[in-house]
N, C-alpha and C positions, 0 to 999 in steps of 0.2 A: 504494499499500500504506500502511496496512491498508484493507480494504473495511468492516469492521464496527468502529465505534469509537464514543466518546462525546465530547461537548464538555468535560465536568467529570468526570474519573474519581472525584473525592472524593465524587460522589454515590452511588457504587456501594457494595456490601458490601466490607469490608476483609478481607484474609486475609494472615498472617503467621505463620511458625514460632514456637513459644514459646521462651522464654529457655533452657530447660534441653535443647532439641533437640541432637542430635548432628549435627555438619555433615559432610556426605558429602565425601570427598576426590575429587580428579579423578585418574582413573587414567590416561587417554590423552587426547590431542587429535588427531585425524586430519583430514585435508584431502581432500574428495571430488574423485575425478577427473571429467573432463567426458566426455560421450558423446552418443549420439543414439539415441532411441527411436521406435518405430512407424514412421511415413512419414518421420521425420527431424526431430522437434522436438528441440532441446537439452536435455540433463539433467545435473545433478551427482549422482553415486551417492554418497549421503550416508554409507552405512555400509560402502563398500568399505575392506577391510583391518582391520576389527574382528572380533576373535574372537567366534564365536557365543555363546559362553557368556555374553558382556555384552550381547548383543542379545535373546536369547530372552524374550519370545514373538515379537519383531519379526523380520521375515526381510530386507526391504530397504526403502529409501525413496529416491525420486528428487525432487529439486527441478527442476520444469519450468519453464524460463525462468530469470530475467526476461528477455524478448525483446519487441522492438518489430517486429512483422512488416509488411512492405510488402503492398500489395494482391496477392492470389494466393498469399501464401507460407504462411499458417496450415496447419498439418498435424495429423493425428490419427493413429489406429492403425487397421488393418484388423480385420476379425472374427477373433477369436482364443478360445482356450478357457481355463478356469481350473477347478481342483479342490483342495479341501482347505485353504483358507484365505480370508481376507477382504481385498479391496482398498478403500483409503480414499482418496479423490480430494478434496483440499481446494483449491478455486480462489479465488485472492485478486484476480487481475485477468484479464479476458477472459471468454470464454463457451464451455462445452463441452457437447456434447449426447451422452448415454449411452444404450445400449439394450442389452438382454441377451435371450437366446433364451427366458428364463423368463417374459418380459412385463414385466420392470422396466425402468426408465429415466427419462430426464427431462433438463432443462436445468439446468445449475450455473453460477453466475457470481457475482462480487464477495462472496466469503466464505461461499458454499454448500459443502456437503460431500456427496459421493455415497459411501455405504457399502454395498458389495455383498458379500454372504456367498456365495461360490461353492459352498461345501459339496461335495455330490456331483457338482456340475460343471454348466457352462453355457457359451454363446458370448457375447462381449461385444464391443462396439465403442464407441470413443470419438472424436469429431471436432468441429471447431469448425463452427457453423452456416454455411450458404452465404453469409449476409450479412457475417459477419466474413471469410470468404476473399476476399470481393469488396472489402471495404474496408481489411483489414489491421488492426493495432492491437496494443495491449500484452496479453501473455499471461504469466501467472505462477501457479504453483501447486505442489502436493506430492502426490505418490502414495505412500502407505504400505502395506506388506503385513503382515498380522498372522496369525500362525500359529493354527491350530485344533487342540485336543487330539484325540487319537485317537478319543474318543467322539462328537465333533461333526464330523469330517472328511466324513462322508457324510449330513449333514443337508440338508434340502430348502434350497434356494437362497433367499436373501432379499435385498431392496433397501430401503434407507433413503434418503430424500430429506431431508437437513437444511439448512434455510434459514439463512442468516447470522444472522437476527434471532432465531433460536431459542437460539443459544450463550448459556452462562451467562457474564455479565460480572462481573468482580470487579477489585478495585484493590489495589495495595500500600497500606500505612497512611499514607504521605505523598502518594499520588496520582501518584507518579513511574512506575508500571508499570500498564498496562492488561492484565488478564488474561482470555482467552477459552477457557472450558472446553468443548472441542468432544466429549468423551466421557469417561466414567468420573467420578471424584468428587475433589474438592479441598477438604480442610477441611469436609466436610458439605455442599458445594455440587455438585450433579450437573449433568454436560452432558447434551445431548439424545441423543447416539450410544448406541444399546444394543450391548453388546459381549458376545459368548459367551466370550472369553478376557479375564480381568479386566485392564483397562489404564486409564490415564489419557493424554490427548492435549490439549495446551494450546498456544496461540499467544500469546505474550506481546509487548507492544510497551514497551520501557523507554526513558525519556527520557535524553539525555546527561547523565552524571554520577550517575544514580539506580542504586539497588541493589534487587534482588528476591531475598528469602529465603523460600522457601516450605516448609511441611511436607510431607514425602514419606513415603508408606508404607514401613515398613521391610521388607515382604515383596515390595517392587516393585524392579525396577532402576531406572536413572536414566541419561537420555541428553538432551543439549541440542544442537540443530543451528541454526546461525545462517543465516538467510535473507538477512539484510542488515544491514550495519553491523559494528561491532567493539566489543569489551568484554573481560571476563575472568570466569573461572568458579572457584567454590570459594573456601574461606578463604584459600588460597595465591595467589588472584588470577592464575590461569593465563591468559595472553592467548587470545583467540579471536576468529575475524573470519569473514566471508562464506564459506560453503562448508566450514566445519568443524564436526566433531561432537566434543562432550566426553562421555566416559564417566565416570560417578561411581561411586564405591565405596559401601559399606554406611555406613548412618547414618539420621537421621530428618528431615534438612532439606537442601535444596540452595540455592545462591546463584549468581546471575547478576547482572553489573554491566555498565553501558553506559559507555564511554569519555566524557570530556568533550566531545572532538572526534569527530564522525563524519564519514563520507564525504560530498563535497559534494551527491550526488543522493540521500543517505539520511539523513533528519533523526533517526532514531532507530535503536535496536537491535531487530531483529525476530528472535525465536527460537521454536523449536519444543521444547516440553519433553515428553518421553515416559517413560512408567513401566509396567511390567507384571509380572504374577506369572509367572515362568519356567514353562514347561510340563515341562520336563526329560524328554522323550520323544525317541527315535530320529527324525531328521529326514532324509527322502530328497527332495531338491529339484532339479528339472531343468525349466527353461524355466517354462511356466505352471502346473505341478503341483507341490504340496508335500504329500508323504506321509509314512508312517512306515518305508516299506521299498521296496527296489527292485522287488520283486514288485508292489507296489501302484502304483508308477510305470508299469511295463510295461502293467498293467491299465488305467491311465488313459489311456495312448496308444492302447491297443486300442479302449477305449470312444469316444475322439474319432474315431478313424478310421472306426468303425462307425457313427457319427452318433448315438451312445448319449448325449451331451452337450448335444443340442438341435440345431435345424436353424436357418439363417440365414433369417430372415423374408423373404418376397418383396418387401416393401416396407418399408425400414426407416427412412425419414423423415429420413435424414442429408443 
C-alpha cells in the first residue's frame, strides 16, 4: 500500500483550505470491531456504533484485510442480491473478479474501484481469481455502501469500472500528503466516479509528521477512517489509529495529521475521507436491501425469491 502513487507529489496540483475556513470539530472517534464476510474473509466494520445521522448518506463500510493468504486460502462471496443502494469496492492490494446478473463486472486490482449501482436490483458475486487462490498473496481493500434517494432506488442497475490510473491525484502544499480523489469533487478537482448521491471519496497518504487540511463542503458530513498507521484529527489533535473512524462536526475544513513515528510495517498514515449530502429520508435496511419502508423491504425479498432480481448466469467465469 498504496497501489497508486507518484515519485514526487510536488509535481501535482496543490489543494489546501483557505485561511478563513472554519475548522470542523471532532465529535467522536470509534473503533471498528472485527468480523468475517462472504465465505470467510476478515473485515473491520468501520461504521459500527456510529449514529446514522452522522453517516447519512453512507450506510456501512468494511475494511477487507489487510491479510496475507496462504495458497488455497483466498475467499470471496457467493451470489447474493442487492437493491436500493450502491456498492463501492476499492482494492488496494490483490485481485478480485466481479460479476452481476445485469452483465456488469470485471477484474479489479492495485488501486482499481468497482462501482455498482444496484438500483432496482440484481445478483452479484465477487471472488479472487483461480490463480490467486492457487498462489495465495496479499489482499486489502474497502467496500462502501452508499444510499440512494427514494427517486433513484428503482433506477436501472449500472456498473462503473474505475482504473487506478484514472483517479485525480493532488497534493498538500508541502507535498507531505498525496490525495487520490476517487469520486466527487475536491476544491474544483473531480474524481472519475459518477455518483447519484452527492458524495466525495478520497484516499490520502500522509507522511510522518505531515498535516493535511482540506476544504470541505459545508452541506456535506465528514468522516475519516484510518486504514493504516496512526495520527490525529481536528484542531484538537484527537488521537486516531488503524481501524478507527472520526466523525467531524460542522465547518468548512477538516484536518488530519500523521504521527512522527509510525508502526514498523506502515511507513505512512493511510486514511479514507468521506463526505456526502444527507438524504434525510426514512431508511429500512435488512441484509442486502436498503429501502424506505418495511413494505418495500418485503417486496424486495419477494422479488428476489421469485427471480425478479436476475438469474445467476450458467457460466460466470469465476
